[in-house]
N, C-alpha and C positions, 0 to 999 in steps of 0.2 A: 540238737540233731540226733539222728537214730545213727545207729551202729552200720545201717546200707548205706545210707548217706554219706555216711563221714568215710567209708569204704571208699565208694563213687569217688568222691574227693580228692582223698589222699591218690585212687590211680589215675584221675585225671593230671592232677600234679605231676606226678613222677614222671606218665606218658609227656608233659609238657618241658619236665625236665632233658628226660634223653630225646626228644626231637630236636632241642639248643645245641643239644654235645653235637648228634649227627649233621648238623648245617652248621656248625662250625667247623667239622671234619671232613666233610665231602662238599663236592662240587654241585649242584640242583639237577645235573644230568643225571648223576651217581646216585641220588637220591629218588629223582622220577623212575630209573629204569630198577631201582631195589623195591621202592613202594609201587609201584604201575607196569612191572614188566609185562612183555607181550610172548608168544609164541613160546609159554611154556605146556611142556604135558609129552609124556613119550608117543610117537610117531607110528598109527599104525601100518604096517607094509612099505616103510623108508625103504630106497636106492641103495641106503646105505647109511650108517651111523658106529658110534664110536664111543667107549666110557672109559674114561682116565681116572684116580685118584691120584690127586697133588699129593705133595709133600708134606702140606698139611694138616691133611687126613680128608678134607672136600674132594667129591667124588661128582665129575663136571659128563655129562650125556650129551649129544649131541645129535640128533634124526637127518637128516635130507631129503629131497625130493627131489632126480634132476632131468628136464626135461633135454633132450638134444645133452647142449654144453653148459646150457643152462640152471644155475640151482631155482627151483618154483618155490620151493617153500623148507625152510629150517624150526629143526624146533629144539628145545634143551627143558634139560634136568639139572638141578644139582640139590646135594642136600649143605650146602654153604651156607654160608656167612652172607652179608647185604652184600659187600663187593663182587660175590660171586654171582648173585641172582643180576647184579649188575651188568655184569660182567660178559654171562649168559646171554640177557636178556636183547645187549647189544650188538654181540655178535653173530646172533640170526639174523638182526635189521640187516648187519653190513653184508652177509655173506648170502640174503634175500634179493635176486635178482641178477646176481654176479655170474661171469662163467668161473668155472672149475679151473679156470686159469688165475683166473683177478681172486677166487677166492682162496686161492694157495699160499698169495700174497698178502693175504689179512695178516699182521703181527701184531705182539701186543703193545706193541707201541703207537699202533695205528686204535688201538685198543684205550690205551691210557686215553692218549691224544685228543677220542672225540668223550670219552667220558671227562678231559677237564682233572685229567690226572687220578690217583688214588694214595693212600698214605703209605709209607714206605713197608708198614708192616701187611699191605694188600696188594699190594701189584701182583704178585706170585700169581693173582685170580683171573691177573688177563692173564696171564701164562699160558695156564689152562684154561681157558678156553679155546686160543689162538690153539695150542696144541689139540685139543681134542676136535676143534673142527678140520685140520691138518689131517688127524688119524681117521675122521669119516674121509674125507676125500682119497686118501689110501687107502681105506677098505671099500670101495670103490668096484661092487660086482662088473 
């Protein structure tokens, strides 16, 4: 076996170990949102947006397009961990299509419930996403 083949095999085995550990720690929904997030990116010409850095150092950005009283589009960016990615992705899903009033009522517990929970050390990621959404709504022009 060549050194390239050995390296590739080692990398595949390591990835399998990482996947097993993630699957033992996180719900299928968290893994789906983390591995295949939606609505990722900085929006051009948003109607409102917010950027918050949480106590863990992760930064969450949320951008919203609003038509009338309805959120027509939501996107996010984060430099955070997989839990932050999952929370940002899910928060944009939850906000899109809701009225401003309904979106203001989205809580970190709603995010956690939809995700099937998070480990204790990652619960703050749901609060960061909810807080950033609420701040974007407060910043509305």
